N, C-alpha and C positions, 0 to 999 in steps of 0.2 A: 505570295507564299511559295508558289511553284518556282519562281525565279530564284528565291533564296535556297530552295532545296536543290535546284539544278546546279547552282554555283557550288554548293556543299558537295554534291556528288562529283562534280568535276575536280574539286580539290582532293577528293579521296580516290580518284581514279575509277569511280563507279564500282568499286569492289564491295560486295555485300558483307564480306567478313569484317569490314571495318566497324560495323555496328557492334558485333560481338567483341572485337578486340578493344574498342573504346569503352564499352560498358564494363567489361571485365576489369580493365585497368583502373577505371574510376572506382569501382567497387572495392578493389584491393587497396587502393590509396586511402579510401575512407576508413576501411577496417584497420589500417595501420596508423591512422592519425591519433592525436591525443584524445583520451576519453572525454575530456571537457567539451570538445567540439563535435564529437562523433554523432550525438543525437540530431544536431542541426544539419550536419552534412548528409546524414542518411536520408533526410527528408527529400532530397533531390532525386534519389534513385528511382522511386516509383514512377513519377511522370516521365523521366527519361526512358525508363523501361517501356512504358506504354507507347510513347511516340516512336521509339526505335522499332518496336514490333509493327506498328501501323505503317511506318515507312517501308519496311520490308514487304508487307502485304501490298502496298500501293505500287511497288516496283514489280509486282507479279512474280515474286519469288516465294511461293508458299512453303517450300521445303525448308528454306533458311528461316522463315518466320516461325514455323513450328519448332524447329530446333532451338531457336532463341527463346521461345516461350517455355519449352520443356526444361531448358537449362536453368533459367533464372526465376521462374514463377514461384518457387518455394521461398524465395526471399520476401515475398509480399503476401503470402497466403493467409497470414494471421489477420491482417487488417483489411485486405482487399479481395477476399474470396469471391464475392458476387461479381465484381468487375472482371476478375480474371476468368471466371466461368463464361461470362458474356463475350469477352474479347477473344477467347479461344474459338468461338464460332465464326469470327471474322477471318475468313481465309482467302477471300478473293477481293479484287479491286472494287467490284460492284457492291460488296457487302459494306465497305466503308461508307458509301453514300446512303445505304439503306438502314444501317444500324444506328439507333438513336444514341447509344453510349459512345460509339466511335465518333459520331458527329459532334457530340457534346465536348469530347476531349479536343477535337480538331477546331472547334469554333470558339472555345473559351480558354482563357489563360488559367493555368494552375497556380493558385496563390500559395506562397511560402513566406515564412518569416525567419530571418537570420540576423544574428548580431554581426557587427562589423568585421571582426577578425576572421571567423570561418568563411564569410562571404568573399573576402579578399583572397584567402587561401584557395578557395574553390575556383575563382576566376583565374588566378595566376597559374594554377595547375593546368587548367584547360588550355590557356594561351601558351604556356611554356612547352607543352607536349603537342601543340598544334592539333588538338582534337576539334577540327572544324565542324564535324557532324554534331557533336555535343554542344558546341557553342551556338550552332544554328538552332538546335532544339530549345536551348535555354532562352535564346533571344526571341524565338517565335512563339513558344508555347508556355513559358514560365513567367510569372510575375513575382519576383523576389523582393519583399519589403525589408529593408535593412533597418534594424533597431539599434540605436545608439543610446546606451544607458537604460532609460525606462522604456516600458512597453509602448507600442503604438496606441494611440487613443482615437476613438471615433469623434465625430463632431460634437456629441453630447458630453464628451469628457469621460466616457466609460471605456474600459479595456475591450479591445476587439478579440474575443475568444474564438471566433469562428472564421478566421482569415486563412486557415489551412485548407488546401484543396480547391476544387471548383465550388463556388459558393453554393451551400446547401447540400451538395452531393456527398461530401466526406462524412458529414454528420449522419446522413441517410444510411451510409454503409455500416457505420458502427452501430447504429440503431438496429439494423437488420441482424447483425452478429449478436447483439445483446438481447435478442428475442428468444434465445434458447431457454428451455424450461429449467427453473431452479426451485429447490425446496428449501425455503428459508426459515420455516418454523423450527422450534426446538424438538429434539429427538424424543420419540415416545419411549416410555419405560416398559420394561418387561412386566407382564401381568403378575407373575409370581413375586417379583420384587415389590410391586405396588401393594400386593396383599400383605407381605411381611412388614412393610413400612407402616401400613394402616393398622395392623395388629399391634405393632410396637407403640404407635401413637396412642391407641386406645388404652394400653396398659399404663403408659405414662400419665395420660389424662385421668385415669381412674385413681392412681396414687395421689395426684394433685388434688382431686376432689375430696379424697379422704382427709388430707392435711389442710384443706381449706385454702389452698393457694390460688384457686381459680375464681375467688370471690370478687376480685377487683373489676370495676366496670369496664376498664380499657383492655381487659384480657381477650385475645382472639384465639379461639380453639385451633390447635395445630391441625386437626383433621379438616377443618374448613379451609385452611390455607393450602393443605395438601391437595384437596379436591380441585380448588381453583387453579393450582399449578398444573395439574393433570389436564384440565380443560385447555389451558394455554398451549401446552406442548403438543396437543394432537392436531392443531391447525396448521396444515401445509408443512408438516415436519416429516423427516425420514422415518420409515418404519423401523421398528425394533429389528435388529439383525442386519440392517443395511451396512452398518459399520461394525465389523467383528470386534467384540470386546471379551476379555476374560470373564469367567463366572463371577458374580457378585459375592461378597463376603459380608460377615457380620459388621465389619467396620464401615462398609458402604451404607448400611442401614442407619448406623449411628451418625454418619456424616450427612445423610439426607435429612434426618431429623434436626440436626444442628443447623443445617441450611434453612430449614423452615422457620426455626426460631429467629435466625437473623433476618429473615424476610418479614416476620412480624414486628421486629424492632427497627426496620429500615425507615429512614427519614426521607420522605419524598422531596425532591429538589426542584426548584423553579425560580422565577425571577425574584420572588419575595422570600425565598428560603434557599440561600446559597450554601454550598457545602463547607463543612469544616475541613481545613487543610492543615496537615502536619508535615512540616518540611525537615528533612534530615540532611545536614550539611557535613561533608567530609573535609577535613582540614589537612594541610601538609601532604597533599597527594603528589605535588610537584609535576602536575600534568600527566601522571601515569595512570589515573583512573579512567577506564574506557567505558564501563557500563555498570549499571546498578539495577537491582531488582529486590522486591520485598515479597514476603509470603502473603497470601490472601487474608490471613487472620492477624496480620501485623505483629508477628512474633519474631521473625528473623529478617535480616537484610544482608545481601551479599553484594560484593563489588569485584569486578574483573579488572586486572591491572596489566599494564604493558610488560611488566616483568614476568609474565606467564603464570602468575598464581592468582588464586581467588581467596578472598577473606569473607568470613561469615561472622556476624555479630547478632546478639540477642537484643531485641527492641524492648524487652521487659526488664532490662537492667540486671539480668541474671548472668552468671557465668555458665558457659557451655560445657556440658559433660558428654563424653563419648561412651557408648556402650562398651567399648574396648578398654577404656581407661577412665574409671569414675573417681580415681583418687585425686587427680590434678585438674580440676576444672579451670578454664581459661576465659578471659574476657572476649576473645575471638578465636576462631579456628582458621588455620591457613591450609588451603588445599593446593597441593603441588602435583603437577603431572603434565600439563601442557608444555610445549617447547616453543611457543610463540605467544604474542599478545592475546589476551582474552577479550573478545569483542562482544559476546552476547551471553546472557544468563537467563534462566527461567526455572521457577520452582514448580513442582507438581502440585495439583490441587490439594492433596493430603499432606503436603509439606515434608514428606519423607524423602524426596529426591530433588536433586538440582541437576539440570543439564546445562552444559557450557559449550561454547564454540570458540575457535581460535584461528590465529594466522598460521598455525601448523597444519591446516586443512582437515582437522578432526573435530568431532564433538565428543564430549565425555559425560558419562552419567556418574553422579556422586550421591552417596548416602548422607543424609543429614542426621542420622543416628550414630553412625560410626565415623563420619567425616573422612571417608575414604573413597577412592575411585573404584567403581564397579565395572564399567564397560568403556571401551574406546570404539568409536564409530568412524570408520574410514570409508571414503568414497568420493568426496569432492576433490577436484583437481587444483583448487586454488584456495586462498584464505576464505574462511566462513565468517560472514559478517553478523548474522543474527540467528537466533534460535527461539522456538516457542513451544511450550508443552501444550498438548491438546486438553480440552475440557475434562476428559476422563483420566488423564494422567498416564495412559498406556502408549499413546503416540506422541511424537514431537516432530517439528518441521525445522529445516535449516535453510538459510539463504546464503549464496556464495558469489564470489568474484568470477566464478566459472559460468555465470549467467544462468544457473539453474537453481531451483528450489527442490528440496527432497523431503519425503516423508519416511520416518523411521518408527519402528516399534522398539520398546525397551529391551525385548528379548531376542532381537535379531541384530547382528552387526552390519548387515547390508541394507541399503535403502529399499523400501517397498515400492515407492514411486519416484520418478524423476520428472520434474515439470520443466519443459524447455519451451522457449518462445520469446523471452525477453532478449533485447538486442544489446544489453550491457549488464553490468553488475546487478544482481538482485540484492538490494541493500537491507530489506526488512521483510518479515513474514509474520503473519498472525493467523490463528485458527478461527474459523467461524464457530459460534457457540454450539451448533449442532454437530460439529466435528466432520461434517460431510464435505466441507470446503476449506480452502486456505486462501488468504489474500496476500499478495506480494506487492512490494513497491520497488522500483528500479531506477537506476541512473539513466535509463532511456526515457524517463519522464512519464512513464505510464504505470498504472497499477492494474493488477489482474486478479480475477477470481477463478480458482481452479477446482475442478471436481476431483476429490480424493480417490474415488472409485475408478474413474476412467483415465485420470491423468491429463484430461483435456482442459483447455481454457474455455470458460463459459461467459465471461464478461471482461471487457477491456474498458478502462476508464482513462480518458485522455484530457489534457487541459493544463497540466503543470508546465512551467517554463524552467524548471530546475529539477535536479535529482530528488527523488522521494525517499526520505529518511525514516519515516514512521507511518504506520497505518493502524487503524483501530476499527473494530466491528462492535456495534451496539449489542448489549446483552439480549435484546429481543430479536436479533438477527436480521433486521430490516435495513439498517443504515451502515455506511462505511465512511470513515474520514481518512484523508491522506494529507500529508504535509512534508515540507523539506526545505530545500535550499532557496526556493522562490519566496519564502517568508509568508506564504498564504496557506490557508486550510481549505481543502475542497470537501464538501459534504455531499455524499452520493446516496441515491436510492438504488439499492442493489437489484431489486426486482426489474426495474426498467433500464438500469445502467446509466441513468441520467443524473446530471449534477443538480442538486437541490439549491445550493448556494455556495458562495465563496466568502470566506471569513478572512479579513485582513486586520492587522493591528500590531503584529509582531514586527520588530525591527531587526531581527537576526534569524539565523537558521532555526528551524523548529525540530527538536529532537524526539519529543514524545507526545502522545495523545492518549486519552482514556475517556470512555463514556461512563457516566454514573450507572449504578446498578439498575436504575429504573429507565435508562436510555433517554432521559430528558435533558441532560446537561453534558457538555463536552468540555474537558479541561486540557489545556495545551501548555507546553513549556519548551524553552530552548536556550539558544546562545545569548539572547538579550536579557537573561537573568530575571525573567518575569514568569508568573503563572497566570494564565488568562482563563476565565470561565465564560463559556458561550451557551446561549440558549439555542438548541437545535430545532426548536419548533417555530421560531419567528420567521416570517417570510420577508427576506431582505429585498427581494425584487419589487414587491408591492410598495415598500417604503420608499425606494428610490424613485419609482414611477410616480407616486403621489407627490413627492417633492418636485420632480421635474415638471409635472403638470400644473403646478402653481404659477409657473411663468411660461407663457406661450411664446415669448420673444426668443427666436432662435439665437440671436446674437448674445443675449444674456445667458442663455443655457450653455453656450459654448464657452463662456467665461467662468464656469464653475471652478473655483480655485481648489488647490490641493487640500487645504484645511477642511473645507466643506465636504469634499469627497471622503476624507478620512472619517469624519463624523457620521456620514451617511452609511459607510460600510461597517462601522463598528458599534454605533450607539444602540441599535436595536438588538443585536445578537450578543455583543460582549457585555456580560452582566457585571464583571468585576475584573480588576487587574491587581495582582499581588506582587510587588517587587521584592527581590531578595538582595542581600548584600553581596553583590559580585559573585553570585552562585549560578552558573548556567545549569539548567534543569535537564538531567539525563533520563529520568524515569518518572512516570506518573501512573498510579494505580488506585482504583477504588476498592474498598472492602465491600462485603455483602451488605453492610449496614450504611453504606454511602459515606464513609469517612474517606477523604482523599489523602493519599500518601504520595509525597513528592520527594525526590532526592537529587542531589547534585554535589559538585566539588567547588569549594571556595577557590576562586581564580583571580589573580591580580587583573586590573582593568585592561592592561595591554593585551592579555591573552584572550579577552572576550570580544575584542573589536574585530569587525569584518570589513 
């Protein structure tokens, strides 16, 4: 090792500035590379940074080492803060021999996984520019496994998910980061609001008793349901007032009672009771439909188009009337205002408003009563890919090509919070049910949980091998699902930040996910024109382990073929598959009563192939 370092030093003339120049050049080259390759290329920066710093310390140049650390540490602070804090204390040659972390990096190779093209580009760049220091570090301290086509497999035939970093250490760092305290319970209600809802329920129950409507055996008193709901919301949930909200109104009390009625009529879903699915198909869109969304009560559906407009239809078969013009009702309403393709839509909980986002870098708020534009929200520096209304309808979140997510309130034209940390486009965003957090998915192949109050990242979820196009949070606030271009779904426990299971079975990109209202079932859809229903409670790892243990012969275990692996990975969790007629699924939503609504655009076969 010392001979290799000496030869490298001789080639560079012993100039310590070469470390800074080489690392800076590599960093700039990666940032200017194609977005498709950027996540894989970025993975080499941290180990090269660590060994460049340790090289400078070993040369007894503490001033240059500190300058190098101070200049570039911010690039890695999100995922490697514990290591950075420890390495900063290594300032002398003797420290390298005494510090366990430094010895671990010097004694073990850092594992990375790359596909063929970015690996070739990386090596050619180092060789063409004669970066001998970097080539020496790569050769001496990195173990880059090149993936051609399918992911690398272990001896048992399973995917190797933990090959990044020094074995066991990388997972340990993320686990440490994910130990930050989070409040995942549903938000508590204001006491005066609870009192008024309770009083309104008693009045309704009294009138029903007089009319004899409560005589049926299967009737569940609303007051009992309300008290049960209150007990559930007080467990580990944010206190009332943690998230500022406007004063409640009479319509909020009516909406709460209606929600309780839906809860009483909700159908629990499980393996023996699958959801009813209603699929809405758009025809003659000519590949111009970018996004779809429906209201929670299944009364309206909206589509965003490449031609910069939005269309809204009634799902009840009625013509739409505007408060401004009740004379000429129409089958659909066209909302014009954006100057770029519309990429995201979201209805407010009360169905009175629709928020949209566009390639014109703006978000817009629309009234579904007047079908007119109310507010334009400017702030993003690039196209906005996704938007999501918060559970209370007062806040909404946006995700953009500028690598940020932002929180807005309907009554402010400027963002209230800007969430920075993703290394590439933020492709999707969703609110947590208690409104205290948002979840983002990015082209950097990670998803993150952000605290709305502080603007800081409190969870990082890694493991995808492609861009994340959709995320979903379970209504009970405990689970998160993510999916995208790698055609797999990751199910996460938010509290621990650990992956519960990986769901495979789709053959194309996954565009949408949604949990059932009781959090027991997950439904997915995407480019393969299928809707898949998954049981989130089944333990897939135990199923795989029990199958593998039935045959102790290592040679036979290694010959587990692809068909068997597919069966093992889907039979226990995938409860059903519903194919469509060449209709990629753009959106999936559950109503409060557990009716599943899916929507997509009919597309000729050639357009759906990947």
